ROPAKOL-520304 format. One line per field, with one value per residue (C-alpha): residue number from 1; chain; x, y, z. Coordinates in nm, 3 decimals, padded with zeros to 5 digits. Layout:
REM ROPAKOL-520304
num <- NUM, ...
cadena <- A, ...
x <- X, ...
y <- Y, ...
z <- Z, ...
REM end
This chain:
REM ROPAKOL-520304
num <- 1, 2, 3, 4, 5, 6, 7, 8, 9, 10, 11, 12, 13, 14, 15, 16, 17, 18, 19, 20, 21, 22, 23, 24, 25, 26, 27, 28, 29, 30, 31, 32, 33, 34, 35, 36, 37, 38, 39, 40, 41, 42, 43, 44, 45, 46, 47, 48, 49, 50, 51, 52, 53, 54, 55, 56, 57, 58, 59, 60, 61, 62, 63, 64, 65, 66, 67, 68, 69, 70, 71, 72, 73, 74, 75, 76, 77, 78, 79, 80, 81, 82, 83, 84, 85, 86, 87, 88, 89, 90, 91, 92, 93, 94, 95, 96, 97, 98, 99, 100, 101, 102, 103, 104, 105, 106, 107, 108, 109, 110, 111, 112, 113, 114, 115, 116, 117, 118, 119, 120, 121, 122, 123, 124, 125, 126, 127, 128, 129, 130, 131, 132, 133, 134, 135, 136, 137, 138, 139, 140, 141, 142, 143, 144, 145, 146, 147, 148, 149, 150, 151, 152, 153, 154, 155, 156, 157, 158, 159, 160, 161, 162, 163, 164, 165, 166, 167, 168, 169, 170, 171, 172, 173, 174, 175, 176, 177, 178, 179, 180, 181, 182, 183, 184, 185, 186, 187, 188, 189, 190, 191, 192, 193, 194, 195, 196, 197, 198, 199, 200, 201, 202, 203, 204, 205, 206, 207, 208, 209, 210, 211, 212, 213, 214, 215, 216, 217, 218, 219, 220, 221, 222, 223, 224, 225, 226, 227, 228, 229, 230, 231, 232, 233, 234, 235, 236, 237, 238, 239, 240, 241, 242, 243, 244, 245, 246, 247, 248, 249, 250, 251, 252, 253, 254, 255, 256, 257, 258, 259, 260, 261, 262, 263, 264, 265, 266, 267, 268, 269, 270, 271, 272, 273, 274, 275, 276, 277, 278, 279, 280, 281, 282, 283, 284, 285, 286, 287, 288, 289, 290, 291, 292, 293, 294, 295, 296, 297, 298, 299, 300, 301, 302, 303, 304, 305, 306, 307, 308, 309, 310, 311, 312, 313, 314, 315, 316, 317, 318, 319, 320, 321, 322, 323, 324, 325, 326, 327, 328, 329, 330, 331, 332, 333, 334, 335, 336, 337, 338, 339, 340, 341, 342, 343, 344, 345, 346, 347, 348, 349, 350, 351, 352, 353, 354, 355, 356, 357, 358, 359, 360, 361, 362, 363, 364, 365, 366, 367, 368, 369, 370, 371, 372, 373, 374, 375, 376, 377, 378, 379, 380, 381, 382, 383, 384, 385, 386, 387, 388, 389, 390, 391, 392, 393, 394, 395, 396, 397, 398, 399, 400, 401, 402, 403, 404, 405, 406, 407, 408, 409, 410, 411, 412, 413, 414, 415, 416, 417, 418, 419, 420, 421, 422, 423, 424, 425, 426, 427, 428, 429, 430, 431, 432, 433, 434, 435, 436, 437, 438, 439, 440, 441, 442, 443, 444, 445, 446, 447, 448, 449, 450, 451, 452, 453, 454, 455, 456, 457, 458, 459, 460, 461, 462, 463, 464, 465, 466, 467, 468, 469, 470, 471, 472, 473, 474
cadena <- A, A, A, A, A, A, A, A, A, A, A, A, A, A, A, A, A, A, A, A, A, A, A, A, A, A, A, A, A, A, A, A, A, A, A, A, A, A, A, A, A, A, A, A, A, A, A, A, A, A, A, A, A, A, A, A, A, A, A, A, A, A, A, A, A, A, A, A, A, A, A, A, A, A, A, A, A, A, A, A, A, A, A, A, A, A, A, A, A, A, A, A, A, A, A, A, A, A, A, A, A, A, A, A, A, A, A, A, A, A, A, A, A, A, A, A, A, A, A, A, A, A, A, A, A, A, A, A, A, A, A, A, A, A, A, A, A, A, A, A, A, A, A, A, A, A, A, A, A, A, A, A, A, A, A, A, A, A, A, A, A, A, A, A, A, A, A, A, A, A, A, A, A, A, A, A, A, A, A, A, A, A, A, A, A, A, A, A, A, A, A, A, A, A, A, A, A, A, A, A, A, A, A, A, A, A, A, A, A, A, A, A, A, A, A, A, A, A, A, A, A, A, A, A, A, A, A, A, A, A, A, A, A, A, A, A, A, A, A, A, A, A, A, A, A, A, A, A, A, A, A, A, A, A, A, A, A, A, A, A, A, A, A, A, A, A, A, A, A, A, A, A, A, A, A, A, A, A, A, A, A, A, A, A, A, A, A, A, A, A, A, A, A, A, A, A, A, A, A, A, A, A, A, A, A, A, A, A, A, A, A, A, A, A, A, A, A, A, A, A, A, A, A, A, A, A, A, A, A, A, A, A, A, A, A, A, A, A, A, A, A, A, A, A, A, A, A, A, A, A, A, A, A, A, A, A, A, A, A, A, A, A, A, A, A, A, A, A, A, A, A, A, A, A, A, A, A, A, A, A, A, A, A, A, A, A, A, A, A, A, A, A, A, A, A, A, A, A, A, A, A, A, A, A, A, A, A, A, A, A, A, A, A, A, A, A, A, A, A, A, A, A, A, A, A, A, A, A, A, A, A, A, A, A, A, A, A, A, A, A, A, A, A, A, A, A, A, A, A, A, A, A, A, A, A, A, A, A, A, A, A, A, A, A, A, A, A, A, A, A, A, A, A, A
x <- 00.004, 00.293, 00.180, -00.133, -00.199, -00.234, -00.603, -00.653, -00.456, -00.672, -01.006, -00.869, -00.794, -01.132, -01.316, -01.086, -01.179, -01.562, -01.543, -01.341, -01.586, -01.887, -01.721, -01.643, -01.983, -02.143, -01.919, -01.799, -02.104, -02.338, -02.188, -02.197, -02.567, -02.650, -02.500, -02.663, -03.010, -02.953, -02.869, -03.153, -03.409, -03.224, -03.253, -03.621, -03.734, -03.553, -03.711, -04.056, -03.986, -03.912, -04.221, -04.423, -04.241, -04.301, -04.663, -04.753, -04.501, -04.732, -04.990, -04.892, -04.944, -05.311, -05.540, -05.777, -05.463, -05.309, -05.655, -05.679, -05.323, -05.315, -05.514, -05.293, -04.976, -05.112, -05.205, -04.872, -04.693, -04.874, -04.793, -04.432, -04.381, -04.270, -04.335, -04.389, -04.359, -04.386, -04.159, -04.123, -03.772, -03.815, -03.879, -04.272, -04.410, -04.744, -04.811, -04.704, -04.862, -04.796, -04.995, -05.367, -05.475, -05.814, -05.790, -05.852, -05.851, -05.492, -05.531, -05.148, -05.196, -04.861, -04.863, -04.547, -04.192, -03.846, -03.589, -03.257, -03.397, -03.123, -03.122, -02.745, -02.725, -02.722, -02.382, -02.479, -02.645, -03.012, -03.023, -02.903, -02.935, -03.030, -03.303, -03.430, -03.356, -03.475, -03.817, -03.766, -03.689, -03.470, -03.234, -03.421, -03.323, -03.447, -03.459, -03.503, -03.627, -03.668, -04.008, -03.934, -04.141, -04.017, -03.664, -03.766, -03.756, -04.107, -04.019, -03.920, -04.077, -03.916, -03.963, -03.850, -03.801, -03.688, -03.344, -03.500, -03.700, -03.375, -03.202, -03.512, -03.478, -03.088, -03.168, -03.434, -03.166, -02.863, -02.970, -02.907, -02.540, -02.549, -02.721, -02.460, -02.180, -02.344, -02.361, -01.993, -01.878, -02.063, -01.929, -01.581, -01.619, -01.591, -01.229, -01.186, -01.361, -01.135, -00.821, -00.930, -00.955, -00.702, -00.430, -00.467, -00.555, -00.285, -00.023, -00.155, -00.100, 00.240, 00.327, 00.209, 00.419, 00.721, 00.680, 00.651, 00.967, 01.143, 01.052, 01.201, 00.863, 00.959, 00.663, 00.412, 00.245, 00.109, -00.255, -00.341, -00.379, -00.481, -00.246, -00.141, 00.192, 00.112, -00.014, 00.318, 00.504, 00.328, 00.380, 00.750, 00.788, 00.613, 00.845, 01.152, 01.036, 00.962, 01.316, 01.471, 01.263, 01.374, 01.732, 01.718, 01.557, 01.817, 02.100, 01.958, 01.919, 02.276, 02.426, 02.227, 02.345, 02.701, 02.716, 02.583, 02.820, 03.119, 03.014, 02.955, 03.310, 03.472, 03.293, 03.420, 03.783, 03.783, 03.629, 03.882, 04.198, 04.086, 04.052, 04.403, 04.530, 04.393, 04.503, 04.124, 04.212, 04.464, 04.775, 04.669, 04.352, 04.519, 04.539, 04.171, 04.065, 04.339, 04.157, 03.826, 03.967, 04.130, 03.781, 03.635, 03.905, 03.842, 03.479, 03.580, 03.814, 03.565, 03.302, 03.524, 03.638, 03.270, 03.190, 03.463, 03.374, 03.024, 03.145, 03.358, 03.049, 02.863, 02.709, 02.821, 03.183, 03.239, 03.535, 03.558, 03.881, 03.750, 03.953, 03.904, 03.950, 03.851, 03.545, 03.576, 03.923, 03.787, 03.503, 03.751, 03.981, 03.704, 03.563, 03.881, 03.905, 03.601, 03.740, 03.786, 03.436, 03.282, 03.457, 03.314, 02.958, 03.022, 02.905, 02.996, 02.999, 02.842, 02.993, 02.885, 03.077, 02.944, 03.304, 03.657, 03.744, 03.470, 03.622, 03.416, 03.466, 03.438, 03.618, 03.806, 03.839, 03.486, 03.345, 03.554, 03.418, 03.051, 03.127, 03.287, 02.982, 02.721, 02.906, 02.982, 02.599, 02.508, 02.735, 02.603, 02.237, 02.307, 02.230, 02.498, 02.573, 02.418, 02.521, 02.585, 02.524, 02.724, 02.631, 02.781, 02.572, 02.611, 02.284, 02.344, 02.631, 02.601, 02.754, 02.472, 02.605, 02.376, 02.479, 02.210, 02.192, 01.948, 01.922, 01.647, 01.530, 01.390, 01.043, 00.857, 00.825, 01.197, 01.295, 01.296, 01.480, 01.786, 01.960, 01.933, 02.230, 02.279, 01.968, 01.987, 01.738, 01.630, 01.589, 01.885, 02.084, 02.190, 02.291, 02.637, 02.763, 03.054, 02.825, 02.778, 02.455, 02.642, 02.759, 02.435, 02.420, 02.770, 02.709, 02.394, 02.579, 02.880, 02.667, 02.459, 02.771, 02.863, 02.528, 02.405, 02.129, 02.110, 01.787, 01.689, 01.454, 01.383, 01.157, 01.129, 01.274, 01.392, 01.673, 01.780, 01.935, 02.120, 02.131, 02.338, 02.485, 02.819, 02.944, 03.122, 03.443, 03.449
y <- 00.004, 00.232, 00.584, 00.572, 00.772, 00.601, 00.674, 00.521, 00.213, 00.191, 00.223, -00.049, -00.272, -00.208, -00.293, -00.614, -00.711, -00.651, -00.870, -01.151, -01.135, -01.162, -01.462, -01.639, -01.594, -01.712, -02.025, -02.146, -01.995, -02.114, -02.485, -02.462, -02.330, -02.624, -02.878, -02.761, -02.747, -03.080, -03.264, -03.100, -03.247, -03.570, -03.607, -03.477, -03.705, -04.009, -03.963, -03.926, -04.248, -04.450, -04.342, -04.453, -04.793, -04.865, -04.788, -04.982, -05.261, -05.545, -05.513, -05.246, -05.481, -05.555, -05.387, -05.238, -05.100, -04.953, -04.780, -04.617, -04.497, -04.379, -04.057, -03.997, -04.021, -03.788, -03.535, -03.549, -03.541, -03.232, -03.050, -03.131, -03.081, -03.444, -03.762, -04.073, -04.422, -04.776, -05.008, -05.392, -05.541, -05.642, -05.297, -05.306, -04.965, -05.028, -04.672, -04.342, -04.024, -03.865, -04.146, -04.061, -04.405, -04.551, -04.887, -05.171, -05.465, -05.536, -05.723, -05.701, -05.314, -05.281, -04.929, -04.991, -05.163, -05.013, -05.214, -05.267, -05.152, -05.238, -05.094, -05.144, -04.846, -04.641, -04.782, -04.796, -04.455, -04.368, -04.095, -04.024, -03.749, -03.865, -03.889, -04.214, -04.450, -04.203, -04.166, -03.777, -03.516, -03.332, -03.432, -03.521, -03.617, -03.983, -04.096, -04.478, -04.657, -05.040, -05.204, -05.520, -05.786, -06.091, -05.992, -06.007, -05.683, -05.635, -05.339, -04.968, -04.643, -04.367, -04.009, -03.781, -03.404, -03.217, -03.056, -02.748, -02.722, -02.754, -02.482, -02.249, -02.313, -02.233, -01.907, -01.809, -01.805, -01.752, -01.401, -01.303, -01.375, -01.115, -00.880, -00.925, -00.880, -00.569, -00.409, -00.508, -00.361, -00.062, -00.010, -00.092, 00.175, 00.411, 00.314, 00.490, 00.790, 00.797, 00.740, 01.034, 01.261, 01.131, 01.016, 01.124, 01.496, 01.552, 01.365, 01.576, 01.884, 01.795, 01.700, 02.055, 02.196, 02.017, 02.127, 02.492, 02.460, 02.296, 02.612, 02.840, 02.949, 02.894, 03.114, 02.840, 02.722, 02.370, 02.383, 02.258, 01.879, 01.622, 01.547, 01.205, 01.090, 01.253, 01.560, 01.584, 01.526, 01.830, 02.041, 01.966, 02.026, 02.360, 02.441, 02.348, 02.574, 02.848, 02.799, 02.797, 03.092, 03.274, 03.176, 03.308, 03.636, 03.648, 03.601, 03.881, 04.095, 04.006, 04.104, 04.419, 04.497, 04.429, 04.608, 04.922, 04.888, 04.830, 05.076, 05.398, 05.369, 05.298, 05.588, 05.819, 05.699, 05.717, 06.070, 06.203, 06.046, 06.183, 06.527, 06.483, 06.384, 06.670, 06.925, 07.018, 06.975, 07.228, 07.061, 07.218, 07.006, 06.670, 06.523, 06.587, 06.404, 06.139, 06.081, 06.048, 05.786, 05.589, 05.599, 05.451, 05.198, 05.077, 05.032, 04.828, 04.625, 04.557, 04.466, 04.227, 04.078, 04.022, 03.869, 03.619, 03.549, 03.469, 03.230, 03.055, 03.011, 02.794, 02.529, 02.262, 02.348, 02.556, 02.463, 02.590, 02.607, 02.513, 02.600, 02.699, 03.088, 03.361, 03.528, 03.816, 03.894, 03.898, 04.143, 04.389, 04.388, 04.447, 04.735, 04.901, 04.914, 05.130, 05.375, 05.671, 05.624, 05.601, 05.934, 06.124, 06.006, 06.020, 05.642, 05.457, 05.076, 04.904, 04.549, 04.276, 03.948, 03.631, 03.544, 03.712, 03.441, 03.289, 03.001, 02.892, 02.645, 02.792, 02.941, 03.244, 03.443, 03.406, 03.486, 03.783, 03.897, 03.836, 04.056, 04.323, 04.318, 04.342, 04.622, 04.813, 04.780, 04.890, 05.215, 05.275, 05.312, 05.454, 05.804, 06.055, 06.038, 05.693, 05.358, 04.998, 04.730, 04.400, 04.110, 03.753, 03.493, 03.129, 02.926, 02.564, 02.455, 02.767, 03.128, 03.380, 03.693, 04.009, 04.334, 04.601, 04.952, 05.244, 05.356, 05.403, 05.029, 04.820, 04.823, 04.504, 04.435, 04.463, 04.228, 03.910, 04.096, 04.230, 03.873, 03.915, 03.990, 04.353, 04.453, 04.794, 04.939, 05.244, 05.308, 05.535, 05.229, 05.284, 05.602, 05.470, 05.486, 05.270, 04.964, 04.682, 04.519, 04.195, 04.216, 04.075, 03.800, 03.689, 03.705, 03.473, 03.216, 03.225, 03.139, 02.883, 02.717, 02.661, 02.498, 02.788, 03.018, 03.408, 03.628, 03.979, 04.192, 04.548, 04.825, 05.142, 05.442, 05.238, 05.015, 04.684, 04.382, 04.084, 03.754, 03.448, 03.141, 02.957, 02.630, 02.659, 02.497, 02.229
z <- -00.001, -00.071, -00.145, 00.059, 00.362, 00.710, 00.732, 00.390, 00.511, 00.816, 00.613, 00.379, 00.679, 00.836, 00.507, 00.484, 00.807, 00.745, 00.439, 00.602, 00.910, 00.682, 00.500, 00.818, 00.962, 00.626, 00.652, 00.995, 01.192, 00.938, 00.955, 01.339, 01.339, 01.083, 01.284, 01.598, 01.429, 01.251, 01.584, 01.751, 01.485, 01.479, 01.863, 01.882, 01.588, 01.726, 02.053, 01.884, 01.655, 01.975, 02.141, 01.838, 01.800, 02.165, 02.153, 01.855, 01.874, 01.975, 01.701, 01.453, 01.162, 01.264, 01.000, 01.262, 01.446, 01.140, 01.043, 01.380, 01.402, 01.056, 01.128, 01.453, 01.236, 00.980, 01.223, 01.397, 01.055, 00.959, 01.282, 01.280, 00.887, 00.873, 00.690, 00.882, 00.757, 00.877, 00.677, 00.713, 00.725, 00.360, 00.246, 00.217, 00.325, 00.520, 00.645, 00.485, 00.604, 00.240, 00.088, 00.052, -00.100, 00.041, -00.129, 00.112, -00.124, -00.035, 00.291, 00.375, 00.332, 00.147, -00.004, -00.203, -00.164, -00.147, -00.338, -00.174, 00.162, 00.419, 00.776, 00.772, 00.534, 00.856, 00.955, 01.342, 01.348, 01.383, 01.122, 00.773, 00.521, 00.172, -00.080, 00.066, -00.216, -00.476, -00.298, -00.219, -00.470, -00.235, 00.053, 00.374, 00.727, 00.810, 01.149, 01.198, 01.517, 01.514, 01.606, 01.803, 01.962, 02.142, 02.049, 01.689, 01.449, 01.317, 01.121, 01.136, 01.215, 00.988, 01.037, 00.757, 00.745, 00.441, 00.464, 00.346, 00.676, 00.869, 00.651, 00.706, 01.073, 01.062, 00.868, 01.131, 01.410, 01.174, 01.092, 01.429, 01.364, 01.083, 01.302, 01.589, 01.320, 01.204, 01.548, 01.627, 01.300, 01.369, 01.711, 01.591, 01.333, 01.633, 01.640, 01.292, 01.430, 01.734, 01.516, 01.292, 01.584, 01.800, 01.566, 01.206, 01.243, 01.508, 01.300, 01.001, 01.197, 01.298, 00.930, 00.832, 01.116, 01.013, 00.641, 00.749, 00.974, 00.683, 00.477, 00.753, 00.892, 01.255, 01.374, 01.282, 01.585, 01.638, 01.711, 02.088, 02.112, 02.375, 02.648, 02.515, 02.353, 02.014, 02.186, 02.377, 02.071, 01.896, 02.188, 02.206, 01.843, 01.893, 02.180, 01.977, 01.691, 01.920, 02.085, 01.740, 01.644, 01.960, 01.884, 01.540, 01.658, 01.927, 01.673, 01.460, 01.763, 01.879, 01.554, 01.555, 01.902, 01.879, 01.539, 01.710, 02.021, 01.780, 01.519, 01.772, 01.906, 01.569, 01.404, 01.680, 01.682, 01.288, 01.286, 01.531, 01.371, 01.039, 01.205, 01.357, 01.023, 00.824, 01.090, 01.182, 01.553, 01.680, 01.858, 02.190, 02.179, 02.096, 02.458, 02.487, 02.186, 02.239, 02.568, 02.409, 02.161, 02.464, 02.631, 02.326, 02.278, 02.647, 02.544, 02.260, 02.459, 02.739, 02.487, 02.317, 02.660, 02.757, 02.429, 02.467, 02.821, 02.724, 02.454, 02.719, 02.941, 02.683, 02.901, 02.664, 02.690, 03.007, 03.234, 03.584, 03.776, 04.128, 04.418, 04.793, 04.859, 05.113, 04.958, 05.191, 05.063, 04.705, 04.814, 04.993, 04.686, 04.432, 04.636, 04.652, 04.257, 04.268, 04.516, 04.249, 04.092, 04.438, 04.538, 04.255, 04.336, 04.724, 04.746, 05.056, 05.117, 05.430, 05.432, 05.672, 05.708, 05.869, 05.971, 05.944, 05.686, 05.462, 05.257, 04.966, 04.673, 04.322, 04.031, 04.201, 03.876, 03.772, 04.111, 04.125, 03.780, 03.922, 04.216, 04.002, 03.763, 04.056, 04.225, 03.922, 03.819, 04.179, 04.153, 03.804, 03.920, 04.270, 04.354, 04.493, 04.872, 04.874, 05.047, 04.881, 05.125, 05.089, 05.313, 05.335, 05.546, 05.602, 05.516, 05.571, 05.340, 05.155, 05.151, 05.065, 04.910, 04.884, 04.693, 04.758, 04.638, 04.693, 04.344, 04.088, 04.113, 03.818, 03.689, 03.753, 03.361, 03.323, 03.595, 03.369, 03.086, 03.282, 03.222, 02.848, 02.657, 02.554, 02.747, 02.901, 03.134, 02.912, 02.534, 02.526, 02.564, 02.925, 03.125, 03.125, 02.756, 02.847, 02.950, 02.698, 02.837, 02.893, 03.260, 03.424, 03.143, 03.224, 03.606, 03.567, 03.342, 03.577, 03.877, 03.695, 03.573, 03.928, 03.986, 04.205, 04.190, 04.154, 04.236, 04.214, 04.425, 04.320, 04.400, 04.153, 04.348, 04.633, 04.516, 04.393, 04.574, 04.400, 04.608, 04.490, 04.663, 04.662, 04.822, 05.157, 05.185, 05.462
REM end
């Protein structure tokens, strides 16, 4: 069935099952029902033949007796749709309910004789299906019962019923088999309906989705499905496509942002160099503009360094140099590097340590970078004449570090975005033009690379607090 859809294959299989079921019911079930009805008639007629033989065994050959029972046999024959015969061992028929002759001249009352009559033809059975030595025009079931007297066989009671009567009775009950088959097939067709809605349509939707994704349309969404294996496959495919789409958008955004951040300082440096070259800038102003170019160069250096750091922090290839070191010492040295910046803004630090020495197990260089980025971020958004609070606590087997400022805070809708690469908190791309928007992204990835967590709590106009954990050294 190559080239057919799965639904077409299932419909074909269902039709094939229907046809095979009909054939099986029409053959096997028919034979079983026929055998059952045949045995029923055979047993019933044999019992009846025995009763007749026992009742008329003593004097059934007497003329007066035959005349009396002939009417009884005809009534019984008509009622049962049978043909009752009394036959002598030599094959002479002395009573036949189908014989309407009233001739009494024959004292032996022999109606006709059957040539080659032999009770041994039954081969030990009491019934046989035949045409009764050519007497009947159609096959009939014949049941024999010997009439014996004084241990001598006087004759036989033979009750015949046409096979057509048996077949008619079979069909009376056999039609219920067809009705049952029809009901079962109709109910089983519900499987096709369920298959269509729960398997075929979802798979068709998934197929359409994969075709769209192959064309590059990653924004195509898989329609909601049932919560089963196929539904979860569809949702997983949709999630994968959305992640790829986001990755594609991120790549475009990344290139756009990095182009912007590289283009601005390069344009500035190029412009000032051209001005110096053509003599537009007077000699006495050279130091000022060289200072500006150094500032822009420092921006490029920091941006390049951050991009390299992010690349190194790829979860698939990150390598950490884990060692034991004093966290308090790292915090003190990092704070000292911001002394000049803090003096300009009159910012002071309030540092609280849990112990005089706080040993942790981590990558010393990476954690120093994390603390530097968080303090730099706190200073950047703090007001003048304010405090930055740094707290180190022990919680179980973890050291909890908190860096809190009293600056402008972060809006609720921006909280989840601050970890995005190149994200800056305002549309002007940050108050500090030196910032690259990569600091917090690097910070989170470093902490996650250590298997730890970092959280942020912020209120607009009140301040922001970053909290992360590290493993304590035992």
